VOBAGU-331738 format. One line per field, with one value per atom (N, C-alpha, C, CB): residue number from 0; residue in one letter; y, x, z; atom name. Coordinates in steps of 0.05 Angstrom, whole numbers, plus 32768, in hexadecimal, padded with zeros to 4 digits. Glycine has a CB too. Layout:
<nodes>
lodo <- [NUM  ...]
bagu <- [a  ...]
Y <- [Y  ...]
X <- [X  ...]
Z <- [Z  ...]
pavo <- [CA  ...]
</nodes>
This chain:
<nodes>
lodo <- [0  0  0  0  1  1  1  1  2  2  2  2  3  3  3  3  4  4  4  4  5  5  5  5  6  6  6  6  7  7  7  7  8  8  8  8  9  9  9  9  10  10  10  10  11  11  11  11  12  12  12  12  13  13  13  13  14  14  14  14  15  15  15  15  16  16  16  16  17  17  17  17  18  18  18  18  19  19  19  19  20  20  20  20  21  21  21  21  22  22  22  22  23  23  23  23  24  24  24  24  25  25  25  25  26  26  26  26  27  27  27  27  28  28  28  28  29  29  29  29  30  30  30  30  31  31  31  31  32  32  32  32  33  33  33  33  34  34  34  34  35  35  35  35  36  36  36  36  37  37  37  37  38  38  38  38  39  39  39  39  40  40  40  40  41  41  41  41  42  42  42  42  43  43  43  43  44  44  44  44  45  45  45  45  46  46  46  46  47  47  47  47  48  48  48  48  49  49  49  49  50  50  50  50  51  51  51  51  52  52  52  52  53  53  53  53  54  54  54  54  55  55  55  55  56  56  56  56  57  57  57  57  58  58  58  58  59  59  59  59  60  60  60  60  61  61  61  61  62  62  62  62  63  63  63  63  64  64  64  64  65  65  65  65  66  66  66  66  67  67  67  67  68  68  68  68  69  69  69  69  70  70  70  70  71  71  71  71  72  72  72  72  73  73  73  73  74  74  74  74  75  75  75  75  76  76  76  76  77  77  77  77  78  78  78  78  79  79  79  79  80  80  80  80  81  81  81  81  82  82  82  82  83  83  83  83  84  84  84  84  85  85  85  85  86  86  86  86  87  87  87  87  88  88  88  88  89  89  89  89  90  90  90  90  91  91  91  91  92  92  92  92  93  93  93  93  94  94  94  94  95  95  95  95  96  96  96  96  97  97  97  97  98  98  98  98  99  99  99  99  100  100  100  100  101  101  101  101  102  102  102  102  103  103  103  103  104  104  104  104  105  105  105  105  106  106  106  106  107  107  107  107  108  108  108  108  109  109  109  109  110  110  110  110  111  111  111  111  112  112  112  112  113  113  113  113  114  114  114  114  115  115  115  115  116  116  116  116  117  117  117  117  118  118  118  118  119  119  119  119  120  120  120  120  121  121  121  121  122  122  122  122  123  123  123  123  124  124  124  124  125  125  125  125  126  126  126  126  127  127  127  127  128  128  128  128  129  129  129  129  130  130  130  130  131  131  131  131  132  132  132  132  133  133  133  133  134  134  134  134  135  135  135  135  136  136  136  136  137  137  137  137  138  138  138  138  139  139  139  139  140  140  140  140  141  141  141  141  142  142  142  142  143  143  143  143  144  144  144  144  145  145  145  145  146  146  146  146  147  147  147  147  148  148  148  148  149  149  149  149  150  150  150  150  151  151  151  151  152  152  152  152  153  153  153  153  154  154  154  154  155  155  155  155  156  156  156  156  157  157  157  157  158  158  158  158  159  159  159  159  160  160  160  160  161  161  161  161  162  162  162  162  163  163  163  163  164  164  164  164  165  165  165  165  166  166  166  166  167  167  167  167  168  168  168  168  169  169  169  169  170  170  170  170  171  171  171  171  172  172  172  172  173  173  173  173  174  174  174  174  175  175  175  175  176  176  176  176  177  177  177  177  178  178  178  178]
bagu <- [m  m  m  m  r  r  r  r  l  l  l  l  l  l  l  l  g  g  g  g  a  a  a  a  v  v  v  v  l  l  l  l  a  a  a  a  g  g  g  g  g  g  g  g  r  r  r  r  s  s  s  s  s  s  s  s  r  r  r  r  f  f  f  f  g  g  g  g  s  s  s  s  d  d  d  d  k  k  k  k  a  a  a  a  r  r  r  r  a  a  a  a  l  l  l  l  m  m  m  m  a  a  a  a  d  d  d  d  g  g  g  g  r  r  r  r  s  s  s  s  l  l  l  l  l  l  l  l  d  d  d  d  h  h  h  h  a  a  a  a  v  v  v  v  a  a  a  a  a  a  a  a  l  l  l  l  a  a  a  a  p  p  p  p  h  h  h  h  v  v  v  v  e  e  e  e  a  a  a  a  v  v  v  v  a  a  a  a  v  v  v  v  c  c  c  c  g  g  g  g  r  r  r  r  a  a  a  a  v  v  v  v  e  e  e  e  g  g  g  g  l  l  l  l  v  v  v  v  s  s  s  s  l  l  l  l  a  a  a  a  d  d  d  d  r  r  r  r  p  p  p  p  a  a  a  a  p  p  p  p  d  d  d  d  l  l  l  l  g  g  g  g  p  p  p  p  l  l  l  l  g  g  g  g  g  g  g  g  l  l  l  l  a  a  a  a  a  a  a  a  a  a  a  a  l  l  l  l  h  h  h  h  h  h  h  h  a  a  a  a  r  r  r  r  e  e  e  e  r  r  r  r  g  g  g  g  f  f  f  f  d  d  d  d  a  a  a  a  v  v  v  v  l  l  l  l  t  t  t  t  t  t  t  t  g  g  g  g  c  c  c  c  d  d  d  d  m  m  m  m  p  p  p  p  v  v  v  v  f  f  f  f  p  p  p  p  a  a  a  a  r  r  r  r  l  l  l  l  a  a  a  a  a  a  a  a  a  a  a  a  l  l  l  l  i  i  i  i  g  g  g  g  n  n  n  n  a  a  a  a  p  p  p  p  a  a  a  a  v  v  v  v  l  l  l  l  q  q  q  q  g  g  g  g  q  q  q  q  p  p  p  p  l  l  l  l  a  a  a  a  g  g  g  g  c  c  c  c  w  w  w  w  p  p  p  p  v  v  v  v  g  g  g  g  f  f  f  f  s  s  s  s  d  d  d  d  a  a  a  a  l  l  l  l  d  d  d  d  a  a  a  a  h  h  h  h  l  l  l  l  a  a  a  a  a  a  a  a  t  t  t  t  e  e  e  e  d  d  d  d  r  r  r  r  s  s  s  s  i  i  i  i  r  r  r  r  a  a  a  a  w  w  w  w  v  v  v  v  s  s  s  s  r  r  r  r  a  a  a  a  g  g  g  g  a  a  a  a  r  r  r  r  t  t  t  t  i  i  i  i  t  t  t  t  l  l  l  l  p  p  p  p  d  d  d  d  m  m  m  m  v  v  v  v  l  l  l  l  p  p  p  p  n  n  n  n  i  i  i  i  n  n  n  n  r  r  r  r  p  p  p  p  a  a  a  a  d  d  d  d  l  l  l  l  d  d  d  d  t  t  t  t  l  l  l  l  q  q  q  q  r  r  r  r  d  d  d  d  p  p  p  p  s  s  s  s]
Y <- [804C  8061  8054  806E  805F  8055  8061  805B  8050  8059  8051  804D  8064  805F  805E  8075  804A  8049  8056  802C  8065  8073  806E  8091  8062  805E  8075  8042  8086  809E  8095  80B4  8096  808A  809C  8070  80B6  80C8  80D6  80DC  80CE  80DB  80D6  80D4  80E5  80E2  80CD  80FD  80C3  80AF  80B8  8095  80D2  80DD  80D1  80FB  80CB  80BE  80A1  80C1  8095  8078  8074  806C  8086  8084  8077  8075  806B  805F  805E  8042  8055  8055  8041  804E  804B  8039  802A  8048  8036  8027  800D  8039  800C  7FF3  7FE1  7FFA  7FEB  7FDB  7FC0  7FEA  7FAB  7F90  7F88  7F7C  7F7C  7F70  7F53  7F70  7F45  7F2A  7F17  7F20  7F1C  7F0A  7F0F  7F0C  7F23  7F29  7F3D  7F10  7F46  7F5A  7F76  7F54  7F8A  7FA5  7FB1  7FB7  7FC7  7FD6  7FE0  7FED  7FE9  7FF2  7FDC  7FFE  7FC4  7FAE  7FA8  7F94  7FA9  7FA4  7FBA  7FA3  7FD3  7FE9  7FE6  8005  7FDF  7FDB  7FC4  7FD5  7FAE  7F97  7F9D  7F7F  7FAD  7FB3  7FC5  7FC0  7FD7  7FEA  7FDE  8003  7FCC  7FC1  7FB5  7FAB  7FA7  7F9C  7FB1  7F8A  7FCA  7FDE  7FF1  7FEE  7FED  8000  7FF1  8013  8000  7FF4  7FF1  8005  8004  8004  8012  8012  800C  8018  8025  8002  803D  804B  8051  8065  8051  8059  8076  8045  8087  80A4  80AC  80B5  80BB  80C6  80B5  80C9  80A0  808F  807C  807F  8074  8060  8044  8065  8033  8017  8005  8012  7FF5  7FE3  7FD1  7FD2  7FD0  7FBE  7FCB  7FA6  7FE4  7FF2  800D  7FF5  8017  8032  8044  8039  8054  8066  8083  805F  8094  80B0  80C2  80B8  80D4  80E8  80FD  80F5  8107  811D  8133  8128  8141  8157  816F  814F  8186  818E  818B  81AB  8182  817F  8169  819A  815E  8149  8154  813D  8141  8146  8158  8153  8155  8164  8154  816D  813C  812B  8121  813B  811A  810D  811E  8107  8139  8149  8148  8166  8146  8143  8129  8145  8114  80FA  80FA  80E5  8107  8109  8119  8116  812F  813F  812F  8158  8120  810F  80FA  8101  80ED  80D9  80E4  80CB  80FC  8108  810E  8121  811A  8120  8107  8131  80F3  80D9  80CD  80C6  80CD  80C1  80D0  80C1  80EB  80FB  80F6  8119  80F5  80F0  80D5  80F4  80C2  80A7  809F  8093  80B3  80AE  80A2  809C  80A3  809B  80B1  8094  80A9  80BD  80C7  80B0  80B7  80BF  80AE  80BB  80B7  80AA  80A2  80BC  8088  807E  807C  8061  8089  808B  807D  80A8  8075  806A  8072  804B  8070  8074  805A  8081  805C  8044  8037  804B  8045  803A  8030  804F  802B  8021  8006  8035  7FF0  7FD6  7FC9  7FC4  7FD5  7FCA  7FE0  7FBD  7FD7  7FEA  7FDA  7FF7  7FD8  7FC7  7FD1  7FC6  7FBE  7FC5  7FD9  7FAB  7FD7  7FE9  8006  7FE0  8009  8023  802F  8022  801E  8027  8030  8011  8020  8027  8041  8010  8046  805F  8077  805D  8074  808B  8092  8085  807E  8083  8092  8068  80A7  80B7  80CD  80C2  80DF  80F5  810D  80FE  810D  8123  8117  8131  8127  811D  8114  8132  8100  80F5  80EA  80E0  80EC  80E0  80D3  80F6  80C1  80B3  80C5  8097  80C9  80D9  80CD  80DB  80DD  80D4  80C9  80C0  80C1  80B6  80C1  8097  80DB  80E8  80DF  8105  80CE  80C3  80AE  80B7  80A3  8091  80A3  807C  80A6  80B8  80B1  80D4  80C0  80BE  80DA  80AD  80DF  80F9  80F9  8104  8105  8107  8116  8116  810E  8119  8137  810A  8140  815D  816F  8161  8164  8173  8177  8166  816C  816E  818B  815F  819C  81B8  81C7  81C5  81C2  81D0  81C8  81C8  81AF  81A8  81B5  8189  81B7  81C6  81E3  81C5  81EF  820B  820D  8216  81FA  81FA  81F7  81E2  81E5  81E2  81FA  81C9  8209  8221  8239  8228  8238  8250  824F  8252  8238  8236  8224  822C  8229  8218  8201  8228  8202  81EE  81D5  81F8  81C1  81A9  8192  819F  819A  8185  817B  8190  8161  8155  8161  8136  8167  8172  818E  8174  819E  81B9  81B5  81C9  81A2  819D  8192  818A  817F  8174  818A  815F  819D  81B3  81C5  81C3  81CC  81DE  81D1  81E6  81B7  81A9  81A4  8190  81A7  81A1  8183  81AF  8173  8156  814E  8147  813B  8131  811E  8123  811D  810B  80F5  811B  80DD  80C6  80BA  80B1  80B0  80A4  8087  80B3  8075  8058  8050  8046  8055  8053  8038  8059  8023  8008  7FFF  7FF4  8010  8009  8018  800F  8009  8015  800A  800F  801B  8012  8016  8021  8003  8007  801D  7FED  802E  8044  8044  8060  803D  8038  8052  8021  805F  8077  8073  808D  805F  805A  803C  8065  8033  8017  8008  8012  8015  8007  8002  8019  8013  800E  7FF5  8026  7FF1  7FD8  7FC0  7FDB  7FC2  7FAC  7FA5  7FB3  7FB9  7FB4  7FA7  7FCF  7FB0  7FA4  7F87  7FB3  7F80  7F65  7F53  7F64  7F5E  7F4E  7F49  7F5B  7F5E  7F5C  7F67  7F6C  7F57  7F61  7F67  7F4C  7F62  7F68  7F85  7F5B]
X <- [7FFB  7FEB  7FDA  7FD8  7FDC  7FCC  7FB0  7FDA  7F9C  7F81  7F70  7F74  7F61  7F4C  7F32  7F4C  7F22  7F07  7EF4  7EFF  7EE1  7ECE  7EB2  7ED4  7EA1  7E85  7E76  7E7A  7E6A  7E5C  7E40  7E5B  7E3A  7E21  7E12  7E28  7E15  7E09  7DF0  7E1C  7DE5  7DCE  7DB4  7DCA  7DA0  7D86  7D74  7D78  7D7A  7D6A  7D4D  7D69  7D4A  7D2E  7D1E  7D30  7D2B  7D1C  7D17  7D2C  7D27  7D24  7D0E  7D3E  7D0B  7CF6  7CFE  7CDF  7D16  7D21  7D3F  7D15  7D4E  7D6B  7D74  7D77  7D7A  7D81  7D9B  7D82  7DAE  7DC7  7DC1  7DD9  7DAC  7DA5  7D91  7D99  7D88  7D75  7D83  7D6C  7D73  7D7F  7D7B  7D72  7D90  7D8F  7D85  7DAB  7D80  7D75  7D86  7D71  7DA1  7DB3  7DB3  7DCF  7DA3  7DA1  7DB6  7DA4  7DC7  7DDB  7DD1  7DF6  7DD9  7DD0  7DDE  7DD4  7DD2  7DDF  7DFA  7DCD  7DFC  7E15  7E2A  7E12  7E22  7E35  7E3F  7E27  7E2D  7E35  7E48  7E1C  7E42  7E54  7E70  7E48  7E72  7E8C  7E9B  7E88  7E8D  7E9A  7EA2  7E87  7E93  7E99  7EB2  7E81  7EB5  7ECB  7EE5  7EC4  7EE3  7EFA  7F10  7EF1  7F0B  7F21  7F33  7F16  7F2A  7F38  7F49  7F25  7F47  7F53  7F61  7F3E  7F71  7F80  7F6E  7F98  7F5C  7F49  7F30  7F56  7F1A  7F00  7EF5  7EEC  7EE9  7EDC  7EBF  7EEB  7EAD  7E91  7E8E  7E7C  7E84  7E82  7E65  7E8E  7E61  7E47  7E35  7E38  7E40  7E31  7E45  7E1B  7E3D  7E4D  7E44  7E4C  7E57  7E51  7E64  7E54  7E58  7E69  7E7A  7E56  7E93  7EA6  7EB4  7E98  7EAC  7EB9  7EC3  7EA5  7ED8  7EE1  7ECA  7EFC  7EC1  7EAB  7EB4  7E93  7EAD  7EB5  7E9D  7EC8  7E9C  7E86  7E8B  7E84  7E75  7E78  7E89  7E5C  7E97  7EA8  7EA1  7EC7  7E9E  7EA4  7E8C  7EAC  7E75  7E5D  7E4C  7E4D  7E39  7E28  7E14  7E18  7E09  7DF3  7DFC  7DDC  7E14  7E1D  7E1B  7E3A  7E10  7E0E  7E29  7E01  7E2B  7E43  7E5C  7E40  7E5A  7E72  7E7D  7E6C  7E6C  7E76  7E84  7E5E  7E7A  7E88  7EA2  7E76  7EA2  7EBB  7ED0  7EB5  7EC8  7EDB  7EE7  7ECD  7ED6  7EE0  7EF4  7EC9  7EED  7EFE  7F19  7EF0  7F18  7F31  7F44  7F2B  7F39  7F4A  7F55  7F3B  7F43  7F4B  7F62  7F33  7F5E  7F72  7F8D  7F68  7F8B  7FA4  7FB3  7F9D  7FA4  7FB1  7FBE  7F9D  7FB6  7FC0  7FD2  7FA9  7FDA  7FED  7FE2  8002  7FC8  7FBD  7FC1  7F9F  7FC1  7FC4  7FAA  7FD3  7F95  7F7B  7F65  7F7B  7F4D  7F35  7F24  7F24  7F1D  7F0B  7EF0  7F15  7EDC  7EC2  7EAC  7EBA  7E97  7E7F  7E68  7E81  7E50  7E39  7E30  7E22  7E22  7E18  7E02  7E0D  7DF8  7DE3  7DEE  7DCE  7E09  7E16  7E23  7E2B  7E14  7E1D  7E33  7E07  7E3B  7E51  7E65  7E46  7E7E  7E94  7EA9  7EA1  7EA4  7EB6  7ED3  7EAC  7EE5  7F02  7F07  7F12  7EF9  7EFD  7EF6  7EEC  7EE2  7EDB  7EF1  7EC0  7EFA  7F0F  7F28  7F17  7F30  7F47  7F43  7F4D  7F2B  7F26  7F26  7F0B  7F1F  7F1D  7F38  7F09  7F48  7F60  7F75  7F6C  7F7F  7F94  7F9C  7F8A  7FAC  7FB7  7FA4  7FD1  7F8F  7F7B  7F60  7F7A  7F4E  7F34  7F24  7F24  7F14  7F04  7EEA  7F13  7ED5  7EBB  7EAF  7EA7  7E9D  7E8E  7E77  7E84  7E75  7E5F  7E44  7E61  7E33  7E18  7E17  7E0F  7E2E  7E2E  7E47  7E2E  7E47  7E5F  7E67  7E5B  7E57  7E61  7E77  7E4A  7E77  7E8D  7EA4  7E84  7EB8  7ECD  7EE8  7EC6  7EFC  7F16  7F20  7F2A  7F28  7F30  7F4B  7F1A  7F5F  7F79  7F76  7F8E  7F85  7F82  7F89  7F94  7F98  7F9F  7F87  7FB2  7F70  7F57  7F48  7F45  7F53  7F45  7F41  7F55  7F55  7F52  7F40  7F6E  7F41  7F30  7F13  7F38  7F0D  7EF2  7EE8  7EF0  7EFA  7EF3  7EEB  7F0A  7EFB  7EF6  7EDB  7F0D  7ED6  7EBD  7EA5  7EBD  7EA7  7E91  7E8D  7E96  7EA2  7EA0  7E95  7EBB  7E99  7E93  7E77  7EA7  7E6B  7E51  7E3E  7E56  7E25  7E10  7E09  7DF6  7E15  7E10  7E20  7E18  7E12  7E1F  7E1E  7E12  7E17  7E14  7E2F  7E04  7E30  7E49  7E50  7E47  7E3C  7E42  7E4F  7E28  7E47  7E54  7E71  7E45  7E77  7E92  7EA3  7E93  7E98  7EA6  7EAE  7E94  7E9C  7EA2  7EB8  7E89  7EB5  7EC8  7EE4  7EBE  7EE5  7EFE  7F0B  7EFB  7EFC  7F07  7F0B  7F21  7EFA  7EFD  7EF7  7EEA  7F06  7F00  7EE8  7F19  7ED8  7EC1  7EC7  7EA6  7EC6  7ECC  7EB2  7EDD  7EB3  7E9C  7EA3  7E92  7E93  7E96  7E7B  7E9E  7E78  7E5E  7E50  7E61  7E60  7E53  7E50  7E64  7E54  7E52  7E3B  7E6C  7E28  7E11  7E12  7DF6  7E16  7E17  7DFC  7E2D  7DF3  7DDA  7DDE  7DD1  7DCA  7DCA  7DAE  7DD2  7DAC  7D92  7D89  7D94  7D74  7D69  7D4D  7D68  7D3F  7D23  7D20  7D0F  7D0D  7D08  7D05  7CF0  7CF8  7CF4  7D0F  7CE3  7D23  7D3E  7D4A  7D50  7D46  7D50  7D42  7D4E  7D27  7D18  7D21  7CFA  7D25  7D2E  7D4A  7D30  7D5C  7D77  7D75  7D88  7D64  7D62  7D55  7D54  7D43  7D37  7D4A  7D1E  7D5B  7D6E  7D89  7D63  7D9A  7DB3  7DC8  7DBE  7DC4  7DD8  7DD9  7DD2]
Z <- [7F2C  7F38  7F4F  7F23  7F67  7F7D  7F7C  7F99  7F7B  7F79  7F91  7F60  7F9B  7FAF  7FA0  7FC6  7FA6  7F9B  7FAE  7F95  7FA4  7FB5  7FAA  7FB7  7FBA  7FB3  7FC0  7FBD  7FAF  7FB8  7FBF  7FA2  7FD9  7FE4  7FF7  7FF1  7FF4  8007  7FFE  8010  7FE7  7FDC  7FEB  7FC0  7FE4  7FF2  7FE6  7FF2  7FCE  7FC1  7FBC  7FD1  7FB7  7FB4  7F9E  7FB0  7F87  7F71  7F76  7F57  7F87  7F8D  7FA1  7F96  7FB4  7FC8  7FE2  7FBD  7FE2  7FFB  7FF7  8000  800A  8009  7FF4  8025  7FDC  7FC6  7FCA  7FAC  7FDA  7FDF  7FED  7FF1  7FFC  800A  7FFB  8025  7FE4  7FD4  7FCC  7FBB  7FCE  7FC9  7FAC  7FDB  7FA2  7F87  7F8B  7F78  7F75  7F76  7F86  7F5A  7F87  7F96  7FB4  7F8B  7FBD  7FD9  7FE3  7FE9  7FD1  7FD8  7FD0  7FCB  7FDF  7FDA  7FC1  7FF2  7FB7  7FA1  7FAA  7F98  7FC3  7FCE  7FCE  7FEA  7FD7  7FD7  7FBA  7FE2  7FA7  7F8B  7F81  7F79  7F88  7F7F  7F8B  7F87  7FA5  7FB2  7FA4  7FD0  7F9F  7F93  7F76  7F93  7F68  7F4C  7F4A  7F3E  7F5D  7F5D  7F67  7F6D  7F7A  7F89  7F77  7F9B  7F61  7F51  7F44  7F3C  7F43  7F34  7F46  7F24  7F61  7F73  7F8A  7F7F  7F99  7FAF  7FC8  7FB6  7FCB  7FE2  7FDA  7FFB  7FE9  7FE3  7FFC  7FD9  7FF8  800E  8005  8016  8018  8013  801E  8020  800D  8014  8019  7FFE  802F  8034  8047  801B  8051  8064  8072  8056  808A  8098  8091  80B7  808A  8084  8094  8065  80A5  80B5  80A4  80C8  80AC  809E  8086  8095  807F  8069  8072  8051  8064  806A  8062  805A  8074  806F  8074  8082  8061  8062  8063  804B  8076  8077  8062  8093  8056  8043  804E  803B  803C  8044  8033  8040  803E  8059  806C  8059  8062  8073  8068  8075  8078  806E  8059  8085  804B  8037  8020  8045  8017  8000  7FE6  8004  7FE8  7FD0  7FC7  7FBA  7FAE  7FA4  7FA8  7F87  7FA6  7FA9  7FC5  7FA1  7FD9  7FF5  7FF8  8008  7FEC  7FED  7FDE  7FE2  7FC7  7FB7  7FC6  7F9C  7FD3  7FE2  7FF9  7FED  8007  801C  8012  802B  7FFB  7FF0  7FE7  7FD8  7FDA  7FD0  7FE8  7FC1  7FFD  8014  8022  8028  8025  8031  8020  8032  8006  7FF4  7FF5  7FD7  7FF5  7FF5  800F  7FF3  8026  8040  8042  8056  8032  8033  801C  8035  800C  7FF7  7FDD  8001  7FD9  7FC0  7FAB  7FC3  7F92  7F7C  7F72  7F65  7F73  7F67  7F74  7F48  7F6F  7F79  7F61  7F8C  7F5F  7F4B  7F58  7F40  7F4C  7F59  7F4A  7F5C  7F59  7F4E  7F61  7F4A  7F57  7F69  7F75  7F59  7F8C  7F99  7F88  7FB5  7F74  7F63  7F48  7F5D  7F47  7F2F  7F36  7F24  7F32  7F3C  7F2B  7F3E  7F15  7F05  7EFF  7EEB  7EFB  7EF4  7EE4  7F0E  7ECA  7EB9  7EB9  7E9D  7EB5  7EB4  7E9E  7EB0  7E88  7E71  7E79  7E59  7E89  7E93  7EA5  7EA2  7EB8  7ECA  7EB9  7EDD  7EA6  7E96  7E86  7E82  7E7D  7E6E  7E80  7E60  7E99  7EAB  7EB8  7EC1  7EBE  7ECE  7EBD  7ED7  7ECA  7EBD  7ED0  7EA3  7EC6  7ED6  7ED7  7ECB  7EC8  7EC8  7ED0  7EAC  7EDB  7EE2  7ECA  7EF2  7ECD  7EB7  7EC2  7EA7  7EB3  7EBA  7EA1  7EC5  7EA6  7E91  7E88  7E9A  7E6E  7E63  7E6B  7E44  7E76  7E7D  7E9A  7E6A  7EA5  7EC0  7ECE  7EC0  7ED5  7EE0  7EFB  7EE0  7F09  7F22  7F1D  7F32  7F05  7EFD  7EF4  7EE6  7F05  7EFE  7F0B  7F06  7F03  7F10  7F15  7EFE  7F2E  7F38  7F45  7F4B  7F3A  7F47  7F62  7F35  7F76  7F91  7F91  7FA4  7F7E  7F7C  7F79  7F66  7F73  7F70  7F8A  7F5C  7FA0  7FBA  7FC3  7FD0  7FC1  7FCA  7FB7  7FCC  7F9D  7F8A  7F8F  7F6D  7F96  7F9C  7FB6  7F9E  7FCA  7FE2  7FDB  7FF6  7FCA  7FC2  7FB3  7FB1  7FA2  7F93  7FA6  7F7F  7FB9  7FCC  7FDD  7FDE  7FE3  7FF4  7FE3  7FFF  7FC9  7FB9  7FAC  7FA3  7FAB  7F9C  7FAA  7F80  7FA5  7FAF  7F9C  7FB5  7F84  7F6F  7F76  7F53  7F81  7F8A  7F75  7FA4  7F5C  7F48  7F3F  7F2F  7F3A  7F30  7F15  7F2F  7F05  7EEA  7EEC  7EDA  7EFF  7F02  7F0A  7F18  7F1C  7F24  7F0D  7F3C  7EFE  7EE7  7ED4  7ED8  7ECF  7EBD  7EC9  7EB7  7EE2  7EEF  7EF1  7F0B  7EF6  7EF8  7EDD  7F07  7EC7  7EAD  7EA8  7EA9  7EB5  7EB2  7E95  7EC5  7E8B  7E71  7E73  7E64  7E5F  7E5F  7E4B  7E57  7E55  7E43  7E39  7E51  7E21  7E15  7E0E  7DFB  7E17  7E10  7E03  7E29  7DE9  7DDC  7DDF  7DBF  7DE0  7DE2  7DFF  7DD3  7E12  7E2F  7E3B  7E3E  7E45  7E54  7E70  7E45  7E83  7E9F  7EAC  7EAE  7EBC  7ECB  7EDF  7ED8  7EE2  7EF5  7F01  7EE9  7F1A  7F27  7F34  7F3C  7F29  7F35  7F40  7F20  7F35  7F3D  7F42  7F29  7F52  7F55  7F3B  7F67  7F27  7F0D  7F00  7EFB  7F04  7EF9  7F04  7EFE  7F1E  7F2B  7F21  7F4A  7F1E  7F13  7EF7  7F13  7EE6  7ECB  7ECA  7EBB  7EDB  7EDC  7EE4  7EF0  7EF7  7F00  7EEC  7F1B  7EDC  7EC6  7EAF  7EBC  7EA9  7E93  7E9C  7E7B  7EA9  7EB4  7E9F  7EC7  7E86  7E71  7E6D  7E56]
pavo <- [N  CA  C  CB  N  CA  C  CB  N  CA  C  CB  N  CA  C  CB  N  CA  C  CB  N  CA  C  CB  N  CA  C  CB  N  CA  C  CB  N  CA  C  CB  N  CA  C  CB  N  CA  C  CB  N  CA  C  CB  N  CA  C  CB  N  CA  C  CB  N  CA  C  CB  N  CA  C  CB  N  CA  C  CB  N  CA  C  CB  N  CA  C  CB  N  CA  C  CB  N  CA  C  CB  N  CA  C  CB  N  CA  C  CB  N  CA  C  CB  N  CA  C  CB  N  CA  C  CB  N  CA  C  CB  N  CA  C  CB  N  CA  C  CB  N  CA  C  CB  N  CA  C  CB  N  CA  C  CB  N  CA  C  CB  N  CA  C  CB  N  CA  C  CB  N  CA  C  CB  N  CA  C  CB  N  CA  C  CB  N  CA  C  CB  N  CA  C  CB  N  CA  C  CB  N  CA  C  CB  N  CA  C  CB  N  CA  C  CB  N  CA  C  CB  N  CA  C  CB  N  CA  C  CB  N  CA  C  CB  N  CA  C  CB  N  CA  C  CB  N  CA  C  CB  N  CA  C  CB  N  CA  C  CB  N  CA  C  CB  N  CA  C  CB  N  CA  C  CB  N  CA  C  CB  N  CA  C  CB  N  CA  C  CB  N  CA  C  CB  N  CA  C  CB  N  CA  C  CB  N  CA  C  CB  N  CA  C  CB  N  CA  C  CB  N  CA  C  CB  N  CA  C  CB  N  CA  C  CB  N  CA  C  CB  N  CA  C  CB  N  CA  C  CB  N  CA  C  CB  N  CA  C  CB  N  CA  C  CB  N  CA  C  CB  N  CA  C  CB  N  CA  C  CB  N  CA  C  CB  N  CA  C  CB  N  CA  C  CB  N  CA  C  CB  N  CA  C  CB  N  CA  C  CB  N  CA  C  CB  N  CA  C  CB  N  CA  C  CB  N  CA  C  CB  N  CA  C  CB  N  CA  C  CB  N  CA  C  CB  N  CA  C  CB  N  CA  C  CB  N  CA  C  CB  N  CA  C  CB  N  CA  C  CB  N  CA  C  CB  N  CA  C  CB  N  CA  C  CB  N  CA  C  CB  N  CA  C  CB  N  CA  C  CB  N  CA  C  CB  N  CA  C  CB  N  CA  C  CB  N  CA  C  CB  N  CA  C  CB  N  CA  C  CB  N  CA  C  CB  N  CA  C  CB  N  CA  C  CB  N  CA  C  CB  N  CA  C  CB  N  CA  C  CB  N  CA  C  CB  N  CA  C  CB  N  CA  C  CB  N  CA  C  CB  N  CA  C  CB  N  CA  C  CB  N  CA  C  CB  N  CA  C  CB  N  CA  C  CB  N  CA  C  CB  N  CA  C  CB  N  CA  C  CB  N  CA  C  CB  N  CA  C  CB  N  CA  C  CB  N  CA  C  CB  N  CA  C  CB  N  CA  C  CB  N  CA  C  CB  N  CA  C  CB  N  CA  C  CB  N  CA  C  CB  N  CA  C  CB  N  CA  C  CB  N  CA  C  CB  N  CA  C  CB  N  CA  C  CB  N  CA  C  CB  N  CA  C  CB  N  CA  C  CB  N  CA  C  CB  N  CA  C  CB  N  CA  C  CB  N  CA  C  CB  N  CA  C  CB  N  CA  C  CB  N  CA  C  CB  N  CA  C  CB  N  CA  C  CB  N  CA  C  CB  N  CA  C  CB  N  CA  C  CB  N  CA  C  CB  N  CA  C  CB  N  CA  C  CB  N  CA  C  CB  N  CA  C  CB  N  CA  C  CB  N  CA  C  CB  N  CA  C  CB  N  CA  C  CB  N  CA  C  CB  N  CA  C  CB  N  CA  C  CB  N  CA  C  CB  N  CA  C  CB  N  CA  C  CB  N  CA  C  CB  N  CA  C  CB  N  CA  C  CB  N  CA  C  CB  N  CA  C  CB  N  CA  C  CB  N  CA  C  CB  N  CA  C  CB  N  CA  C  CB]
</nodes>
């Protein structure tokens, strides 16, 4: 299965207070850099959605800017379909790790997301038109509404806790205790 990795990075970072994708970890690399590096081993190529990043494939939200994760996912699905990929493996720019076990659990012929962190998901490219229709039909741009409408399976990995950085304190906690 040919997989495109997509780092969803177009959010407003309202809870974080500044552009969290550019927030630096202790090693001097940004959260976005970590998310790209974490996803890369599991896919053939990686794109960043929702912002332009020099040196990386960058996709503008589809069909319009500022649609949050769904705009980025729509862009990634269409980009992947046009280039012969089978599915898109997604993560958020605030998720600096993506274990191989998670990728293996998500990848399949049907959409799937991680319980509690639905930006970690796998979406077959055949869902591109359905997502376009969803975005045209509703103002509800939540990833959870789309997961429900698409009938995505929710996987549970009880012993796996992934860091998800929403506030500066979350980043501080991760850097004090990276396990």
